[in-house]
N, C-alpha and C positions, 0 to 999 in steps of 0.2 A: 517513482511515480505513483505506484499502487499505495505505498505508505502515505504519501501526501494526500491522496484521495481519501483513504481511510481516516486520516487525521482530521480532515475537514468534515467528513460525515459525523465523526465522533463529537467534534466541536459543536456542530449544528444540533445533534441530539441532546448534548449537555445543555446548550442554550435553551432548547425547547422545554426541557425538563425544568430548568430554573425558572423560566417565564411562567410555566404552568403552575409550579409551586407558589411562585410569587402572586399569581392571579388568585389562586385558591386562598392563600393567606390573606390577601387583600379583601376578598369577598367575605371571609370569616370575620374580619375586623371592621367591616363596613357598619357604621352606626345606623345610617338611614337606608335600610333595605327597601325594596319595592313594596313589600308587605307592610313595613312600618309607615312608609309614606302614605300608602292607601289608607291605613288605619287612622293616621293623623288627619288626613283630608276628610274622611267620613266623620270623625269626631267634630271637626270644625263646622262642617255643614249641618250636622244635627244640632250643635250648640247655637249656630246662627238662628235656626228656627226656634229653639226653646227660649232663647234670650232676646229674640227680636232685634238682632244686630243689623243696622242699616247696611253696613259693609265692613269688610276686613281684608287684610292682606298679610301673608306670612311667607317667609323664605327659610328653608332649611339649607344649611351649608356645611360642607365637610372637607377637611384638608385644604381650606382656602378657596373652595369652589362651590357655588350654589348648586344644589342637587334637586331641589324641588321648589316651585313657586306656586303658591295657593292664593287665590283671590276670588271673592264673591261679593255680590251686592252692589250698592250704589254709593257714590261719593257725596251726592247732594240730592235735593228734591227734584232736580231736573231729570234725574234718571241716569246721569253720567256714571258709567261703570268704574268700579275700583280696579286699579292695576298696580303692579309693583313700582310704577313710576309716579303714582299719586302721592303728593306730600301729605303727611299727617302730623299733627302736633304730638311730639314725643313725651310731653309732660316731664316727669322727673327723670326719665332716661337721659334728659339733657344734662343732668348734673355732672356726668363724667367728662363732658366737653369743657366745663369750667375747671375741673380738676386737672385736665390735660394742660390747659393754658398756664395754670399755676406752676406745673412742673417745667414747662417750657421757659417760663421766666426764671425759675431757679437754675435751670441749665445754663441760662445766659448770665447768671451771676447778679441779677437785678433784685433778687430777694431770696430768702430761704423759707421753707415750709415751717420752720420753727421760730421765725420772726414773730414778735408780738404784733398784733394787728395795728396797734396805735403807732408803730414805727412808720407805717405807710399811710395810715388814716388817723391823724391826730384828733380829728373831730369825733372819733368813735367813743361814745360815752354811754354808760348805763346809769341806773339809779344811784344816788349818792351812797357810797360805801361798798358798791359792788366792784369786784376786781377785774374791771375791763382790761387793765394792762396785762393781766395774766393769760388772756385768750390769744392763742397763736393761730396762724393761718392753717396749720395742720388740724387744730381743733375744729375750725369751721368746716373744712372739707370732710372730716370724719364725723361730724355732728356730735362733738364732745365739748362744745363750748359752754354748756350750761343754759343756753337759750332753749326755751320749751317749744314743743310742737304748736301750742296755742299761739305763741309769739310769731310763729312763721305763717299762720293761716289767717291772720286778721285782715289781710288785704288781698285775699284771693279774688275778690269781686271787682277790684279796681281795674280801670282801663286807661289809666294815665299814661300817655305816650310822651310826656315832656322829657327834655334832656336832663332835668333835675330830679327825675323820679328816683334814681338810686340814692341821691342825697336825702330825699324825703324819707325813704325807707330807713336810712341810717338815723335820722332825727327821731323817727317813731320809736326807736329802741332806747331813747334817753331816760325813760321812766321804767325800764324793764328791770325786774328782779330775777337773778339767775336761780335755777332750781337745783344747781349743784356746782361745786367748785370746777373750774375749767380743767378738762382732761380726765375727769373721774367717772363720768356717766355718759353713755350714749343715749341721746334722745333726738330722734329725727325732727329737724326743724328747717323749714324753708328760709327762716330768718338768717341762718348761716350763709346761705348762698346769695341772699340779697346783699349782705355785707361784701361777699366776694365779688359781686358785680361792680360795686363801688370801688373796690380795691383794684380790680382789673382796669377800669376806666381811668383811675388816678395814676397808676403806674405807667400805663400805655399812652395816657393823654389822648385817648380816642374813644369813640362810642363802642360799647360792648359788641354791638352787631358787626361793626367793621373789624374789630379784633378777631372775632370768630371767623369771619370770611377770609381775612388775610392769613391767619395762622392755621386754620383747619380745613375749611371748605375748598378754598382755591388750590392749595398744594395737592389735594387728593382729587381735584376735579369733580367735586360733589355739586353738580349744577342744580339739583333739586333739594338743596339744604339751605336754610336761612334761619334767622331769628325773628319769630313772630309775624312779621309783615314782609311779603315778597317785594323785591325791588321793581318788578315789572309784572304785567298782566299775563305773561306767557306761562307762568306757573299757576296752575289752578288746583289749589289744595282741596282736600276733602273738607266738608262742612260738618261741624259737630252736631250731635243730637243729645237731647235729654229724654228721660223716660218718665211718663206719667202713668203709674200703675201698669207697667209693662209695655206701654205703647210709646214707641220712639217718635219724637217730634223734633224737627230741625230747629236749631237755635245757634246762630253763628256768634261765637264768643271768642275774642282774642284777649288774653290777660294783658294787663299793663306792664310797663317796663320794670316795675318793682319785682316782677316774677320772672324776668327773662333768663336769669342764671339758674334759678331753681327749676324752671320748666318751660323755657321759651323756644327751644330749638324745634324747627319743623323740618321733616326729612322724609323722603320716599323710602320704601323698604329696600330698594336696590342700593341707594346711597348709604343707608345705615349699615347694611351688610358690608359694603365696600370699606366703610370706616372701621368696622370691627375687625375685618380681615387685615386691614393695614396695621391695626394695633397688635393683633396676634402674630403677624409676620414681622413685627418690629420695623416698620417702614421708617427709614432714617429721615424722611421729610417731616416727621412729627417730633420724634425724640431720639436721643442717642441711646446706646445700650444700657447705660446706667439709669437713664430716665425710665426705660421700660422695666428694668428690674424693680424700680420703686412702684411704678404705676400698675403693673400687672401682679405685684406682690408675689414674686417667685421665691423669695427667701422668707418663708413663713413657717418653717418646720417647727418652731417653738410656739407658734400661735395656738393657744389652748382651745379657742372657740372653733366650732365647726360651722358656724353661721355668724359672720360678723361684717360690719360696715367699715370699709377701709377708705381708699382714696377715690371716691366717686363711684365705687362698685360695692355690691354685696358679695361676699365670698362664701360659697357653699362647699363644705368639705375641706380636706387637708391634702397637702402634697400634690402629686401630679393628677390625682383624681378630682381635684377641686375644679370648680368653674366659677366664672364671674357673671353676675346678673344684676338687673335693675328693673323695677316696674315703674309705671307712670300713670297718673290720673289727672287730667285737666277737665274743666267744664266742657263736656261733649266728646272727650277722647280718652282712650286708654292704650297703653303700649307695654311691651316687655321685650327685653333682649337677654340672651344668655349664651355663653360660649366658653369652651375649654381653650385657655390661652396657648397651651403647648401644641395643639393640633388644628387650631383655627376651625373648630367644629362647633355648631350651635344653631340658633334660630332667632328670628325676630318676628314679632306679631304686633299689628296695630288695628284698632277699630275706631270708628267715628261715633262712639256713644259712651256716655258715662252713666252708671246707675248702680244703686245699692242692690238692685234685684239680681245683679250678675253673680252675687256670691263670691266664690273663690276661683273665678275663671282663670285669672293669671297664674295663681299657684298651681292649680290642677294641670294647666297647659304646660307649665315648666316641669312639673313632676313627671308628666307623661312623656314629654319629648326627651328630657334628660335622664330618663330611666331611674328615677329616685325610688318611687314606691308604686304599687298598683293603684290605678286611678279609676274612677267611675267612667262609664261609657258616655255620660251626658252631664253637662252642667245645667242644673235647674235653678230657676229664680227663687232661691230659698227665702228671701225676705218678703215675698208677697204676703204671707200670713201676717207679718208684722204690719205691713201697710194697711191691710184690710182691718186689722184690729185697731190701728190708729184711726182709720176712717170711722169705724164703729164707735169709738170713744168720742170722737168729735160730734157725731150725731147725738149720742146720749147726753153729752154736756150741753149741746144746743137745746135739746128738749128740756133739760133741767133749768136752764136759764130762762126759757120762755115760760115755763110753769111758775118759777119763782117771781118773774116779772108780773105775770097775771095776778098772782096772789097779792103782790105788793100794791097793784093798782086797785084791787077790789077791797083791800083792807080798810075798814071804816069803824073799827072799835079798838078800844084800849085793852090789851091783854095784861093779865096779872103777871108781874115780874118776879121770878125767883132765880137764885143763882144756879140751881140745878137745871131749870128750864133753859136759862141762858147758855149754859155750858153744852147741854145736849143738842139743843135746837139751833144754836147760832155759832158759838165760839169754836167748838171742835170742827164742825163741818166747814166753817169759813177758813180755819187754819189749814185744813187738809186741802181745800180747793186752792187757796193762795199758794201753798207749797207746791201743788201740782203745776200751777202756772209758772212759778219760778223754775221748777225742775225742767219743764219742757222748753222754755224759751231761753234759759241761760245755762243751767247746770248740766243737762244732758249733752248739748253741743260741746261745752267746754270739756266735759269728761272724754270726749272723742277728739279733743285737740283742735276745735274749731269754734265758730260762732254761727248763729242761725243765718245771718246774711250770707256768709260764705257757703253754707249748706245749700242755699238756693241755686248756686252756680253748678253744683255737682248733682245733688239729689233733690230736685224741687218738690217731688211728691211727698217725700218724708219730711222735708222742711215745712211744707204747707200744713201737713197734719200736726206737727209740733206747734206751729204758730197758732193754729185754730184751737188746739187743745188748751194752750196757754191763755188765749183770749177768752174763750167761753168759761174756763174754770175761774179766771180772774173776775169776769163779769158776774158769775154766779156767787162768788164770795162777797163781792160788793153788794149785790142785791140782798143777800141774806142779812148783812149788817144794816143796810138801809131799812129793811123790813122790821128789824128789831128796834132800831131807833124810832121809827114811826109809831110802833106799838107802845 
């Protein structure tokens, strides 16, 4: 009897010690401590003020469970508060949803990632002589097709919601020249995912929106997730904002269906976290074990890069210390998600504003939360000096044009013509001004992988400065030449 009692006491003491040790170890291994959560919360509040964010929401999750929900600001001009259930445009974070569907189709034996695109889309053509037949589905998903960033940003401004929008996107590529042989160079391009949308609709014989709902949203019960336009009025998404010299102004913009695979998913923070946790925990409702091995890139020991774009995710790091991430930027929205696939630990962040003035908010937030490097305590609008310089140049060129115009109107005598005078007073200044006009309206946007019209969707203040610089420099060059001809 006494022995039995002593045995039970000893067992209870052992259990208590084990639980205490386990609790201490767990506390030591906790990524999101109370202090860190408080630090992240303060960082976001300060950054909201410094960058004039209308609203934002963020969720930190660990070991498959949300541990902190942070939300501030308004969803729209009515003053409606942002909550974790408010749907936001995910922008390019949407891309992994399309990659997931492609893996589901491969799992079902309906295609393979190494199939040439033309096997399923015979109408997929490029400029004559370009090896369209060498581009595989995997090349598209990994942005290694040879299609350029510029090719993918030429229709950011379109709002075409027609059923034939994906086919139009495909036809738009028929005069495209590849910048590299398929499979040899990574260059991020929305054009890849525009082709994937067409491919998904062709294979499934259904609208892209319906495919996503049936294959991803409904199985996981993601009621606040949809593609671009909600099915009913019960879902009230956040409304996007653009910034004009640091001042946020509401502008509701929903991209057209050409962009739905590249950046069309709309989701609440709660539902996006549920989706990511389902991936990390290898939920069989989405993929089988082999599919997850491919999608989460667990067998990448020989991958030499420490930062690479794989199947709809950017991978940072190597081995078990790596994590998956993706950022997104739509006209009026920005988003980022990052997580460790082995531990289902990470975060999501969304805000209803897009602006060049935000600098590296997404990168600094990722580095801060994922403990990459020491980060600043505040994100400042680093591009404001550029904006003010651009506005100053616009004003200077406007004054120059007015001055030249007045001189042209008042000119009433014939000047003596010499080649030196022509060169110094007309030819060289006119060439410089014409070059500046071309640079600001065409060359600079293209160097950044876009065009001026698409820039107005994302950064209207910078786009307007570039446009006005181009107009007034071009007008000044023309006035110089007219003045010379008249003299």
